[in-house]
VEXDREN-2710 file (C-alpha; in Angstrom, 1 decimal):
% VEXDREN-2710
k/r/px/py/pz
1/MET/102.1/111.7/148.6
2/GLU/98.6/111.6/147.1
3/GLY/97.4/108.6/145.2
4/GLY/100.9/107.3/144.9
5/LEU/102.1/110.5/143.2
6/LEU/104.4/112.9/145.0
7/VAL/103.2/116.5/144.2
8/ASP/104.8/119.7/145.4
9/LYS/102.0/121.8/146.8
10/THR/104.2/124.9/146.5
11/VAL/104.3/124.6/142.7
12/PHE/100.7/123.8/141.8
13/SER/97.2/124.9/142.9
14/SER/94.8/122.4/144.4
15/ASP/92.9/122.2/141.1
16/GLU/96.1/121.4/139.2
17/MET/97.1/118.8/141.7
18/GLU/93.7/117.1/141.2
19/ARG/94.1/117.1/137.5
20/ILE/97.6/115.5/137.7
21/ILE/96.3/112.8/140.1
22/HIS/93.2/112.2/137.9
23/PHE/95.4/111.9/134.8
24/ALA/97.7/109.4/136.6
25/ALA/94.7/107.3/137.6
26/ARG/93.2/107.4/134.1
27/ILE/96.3/106.2/132.2
28/MET/97.0/103.3/134.6
29/ARG/93.8/101.6/133.3
30/LEU/94.6/98.6/131.1
31/THR/94.2/99.3/127.4
32/LYS/95.2/97.5/124.2
33/ASP/97.6/100.3/123.2
34/VAL/98.4/102.7/125.9
35/ARG/99.9/105.5/123.8
36/PRO/96.7/106.7/122.1
37/HIS/95.0/106.4/125.5
38/ILE/97.6/108.7/127.1
39/GLN/97.4/111.2/124.2
40/HIS/93.7/111.3/124.6
41/GLU/93.9/112.1/128.3
42/LEU/96.6/114.7/127.7
43/ASP/94.2/116.5/125.5
44/LYS/91.1/115.9/127.6
45/ILE/92.6/116.9/130.9
46/PHE/95.3/119.4/130.0
47/GLY/94.5/120.6/126.5
48/TYR/97.5/119.3/124.7
49/GLU/95.5/118.9/121.5
50/GLU/98.1/117.6/119.0
51/THR/100.8/115.2/120.0
52/ILE/103.2/112.7/118.6
53/PHE/104.2/109.7/120.8
54/TRP/107.4/107.9/119.9
55/TYR/109.2/104.9/121.2
56/ALA/112.9/105.7/121.7
57/ASP/116.2/104.1/122.6
58/ASP/118.8/105.4/125.0
59/ARG/120.7/107.1/122.2
60/GLY/117.7/109.3/121.3
61/ASN/116.7/107.5/118.1
62/LEU/112.9/107.7/117.6
63/LYS/110.7/105.1/116.0
64/ASP/107.0/103.9/115.6
65/PRO/105.3/107.3/116.0
66/VAL/101.6/107.5/117.0
67/THR/99.9/110.8/116.1
68/TYR/97.0/112.4/117.8
69/ARG/94.9/115.0/115.9
70/LEU/97.9/115.6/113.7
71/HIS/97.7/115.6/110.0
72/ASP/99.6/112.8/108.3
73/ARG/101.4/115.3/106.1
74/VAL/103.0/116.9/109.1
75/LEU/104.5/113.6/110.2
76/TYR/105.6/112.7/106.7
77/ASP/107.4/116.0/106.2
78/TYR/109.1/115.7/109.6
79/LEU/110.3/112.2/108.9
80/GLU/111.3/112.9/105.3
81/GLN/113.4/116.0/105.9
82/TYR/112.9/118.2/108.9
83/HIS/113.7/116.0/111.9
84/ARG/117.3/116.8/111.3
85/TYR/116.6/120.5/112.0
86/ASP/114.5/120.0/115.1
87/PHE/116.2/121.7/118.0
88/LEU/114.4/119.4/120.4
89/HIS/115.1/116.1/118.9
90/PRO/116.1/113.8/121.7
91/LYS/119.1/112.5/119.9
92/LYS/120.7/115.9/120.2
93/ASN/119.8/116.4/123.9
94/VAL/119.6/113.0/125.7
95/ALA/121.6/114.0/128.8
96/LEU/119.6/117.3/129.1
97/PHE/116.3/115.4/128.7
98/GLN/117.4/113.0/131.4
99/GLU/118.0/116.0/133.7
100/LYS/115.0/118.2/132.8
101/LYS/112.5/115.7/131.4
102/ALA/110.6/118.4/129.5
103/LEU/112.2/121.0/127.2
104/ARG/110.8/124.0/125.3
105/LEU/112.4/125.7/122.3
106/VAL/113.2/128.7/124.5
107/ASP/115.3/126.4/126.7
108/LEU/117.7/125.7/123.9
109/VAL/117.5/128.7/121.5
110/SER/116.3/132.3/121.5
111/MET/112.9/132.8/119.7
112/GLU/114.6/135.2/117.4
113/GLN/117.1/132.6/116.3
114/TYR/114.3/130.0/116.0
115/GLU/112.2/132.3/113.8
116/LYS/115.1/132.7/111.4
117/SER/115.7/128.9/111.3
118/THR/114.9/126.5/108.5
119/TYR/113.0/124.4/111.0
120/TYR/110.5/127.2/111.7
121/ARG/110.3/128.8/108.2
122/SER/110.1/125.7/106.1
123/PHE/108.3/123.3/108.5
124/MET/106.6/124.7/111.5
125/LYS/105.3/127.9/109.9
126/ARG/104.2/126.1/106.8
127/HIS/102.0/123.8/108.8
128/GLY/100.6/126.5/111.0
129/TYR/102.6/125.8/114.2
130/TYR/104.7/128.1/116.3
131/ASP/106.0/126.8/119.6
132/GLU/107.0/123.2/120.5
133/MET/107.8/121.1/123.6
134/VAL/109.2/117.6/123.9
135/VAL/109.0/115.3/126.9
136/GLY/111.6/112.6/127.4
137/LEU/110.3/109.4/129.0
138/PHE/113.0/107.5/131.1
139/TYR/112.6/104.2/132.8
140/GLU/115.4/102.8/135.0
141/GLY/117.8/105.4/133.6
142/SER/117.1/104.6/129.9
143/LEU/115.2/106.7/127.4
144/ILE/112.2/104.6/126.2
145/GLY/109.9/107.2/124.6
146/ALA/109.2/110.8/123.8
147/ILE/106.1/112.9/123.4
148/GLY/106.1/116.0/121.2
149/THR/103.4/118.7/121.2
150/ALA/103.1/122.0/119.5
151/TYR/101.0/125.2/119.6
152/LYS/99.5/127.0/116.7
153/LYS/100.6/130.6/116.1
154/ASP/97.6/132.0/117.8
155/ARG/98.1/130.0/121.0
156/ASN/100.3/130.9/123.9
157/VAL/103.8/129.6/124.1
158/PHE/104.7/126.7/126.4
159/THR/105.4/127.9/129.9
160/LEU/107.4/126.8/133.0
161/THR/104.1/125.4/134.3
162/ASP/103.9/123.1/131.3
163/CYS/107.5/122.0/132.1
164/LYS/106.8/121.4/135.8
165/ARG/103.6/119.5/135.0
166/PHE/105.4/117.2/132.6
167/GLN/108.3/116.7/135.1
168/TYR/105.7/115.1/137.4
169/LEU/103.9/113.2/134.6
170/SER/106.9/111.9/132.7
171/GLU/107.9/109.3/135.2
172/ILE/104.4/107.9/135.6
173/ILE/103.9/107.9/131.8
174/ALA/107.2/106.1/131.4
175/SER/106.3/103.5/134.0
176/VAL/103.0/102.8/132.3
177/LEU/104.7/102.6/128.9
178/ALA/107.5/100.3/130.2
179/ASN/105.0/98.0/131.9
180/GLN/103.1/97.5/128.6
181/VAL/106.2/96.9/126.6
182/ASN/107.8/94.6/129.2
183/HIS/104.6/92.6/129.6
184/ASP/104.9/91.4/126.0
185/ASP/108.7/91.0/126.1
186/LEU/108.5/88.7/129.2
187/LEU/106.3/86.1/127.4
188/SER/107.9/83.3/125.4
189/GLU/106.5/82.5/121.9
190/ARG/104.5/79.6/123.3
191/GLU/103.1/81.8/126.1
192/LYS/102.0/84.4/123.5
193/GLU/100.2/81.6/121.6
194/VAL/98.4/80.6/124.8
195/VAL/97.4/84.3/125.4
196/LYS/96.1/84.6/121.9
197/LEU/93.9/81.4/122.3
198/VAL/92.6/82.5/125.6
199/LYS/91.5/85.8/124.1
200/LEU/89.7/83.8/121.4
201/GLY/87.7/82.2/124.2
202/ARG/89.2/78.7/123.9
203/SER/88.9/76.4/126.9
204/ASN/91.9/75.1/128.8
205/ARG/91.3/71.6/127.4
206/ALA/91.1/72.9/123.8
207/ILE/94.3/75.0/124.2
208/ALA/96.2/72.0/125.7
209/LYS/95.0/69.8/122.8
210/GLU/96.0/72.4/120.1
211/LEU/99.4/73.1/121.6
END
């Protein structure tokens, strides 16, 4: 156990362990919106340059995407038509995501089948992408989010190391995400008003008078 994160030293090098622990420490810092912060650190520390971070429910439905270095047209096309063809959409694989946490295309379909698919030919290839990986984020047994990332055609495909890395990172990302969401949900409407006024710099006396 290092820095609160259990890391299997037989799987990762010491450099990789340091990066994982550093990432965990970085994303635990309080921010206004944690998702872009997490996406930035995934890029900065591990090189996952383009990501989509979704909220999700325990049935695998996705909502409220936040993109990082991804063209708006890619997201538009995905939402408009091609999400239904996505082999890695959490709605198709909730139980498998709960078991594995991170899935690559090759975990579900052969690359030969994938290259012949509508999803690859009409969507991925058209936007210059080749391989894809999706990470399911579970908190207390329920799916609360998902992160998708893709490689361009000239990049390497996602490996077992990517999967192993995200198996470690998914739980801590999910915990950070849940804590941000739950922090807001635990407040009553009146308490949210108080927080808003405090952020505006109002004194306790002024807040009491106004409320």
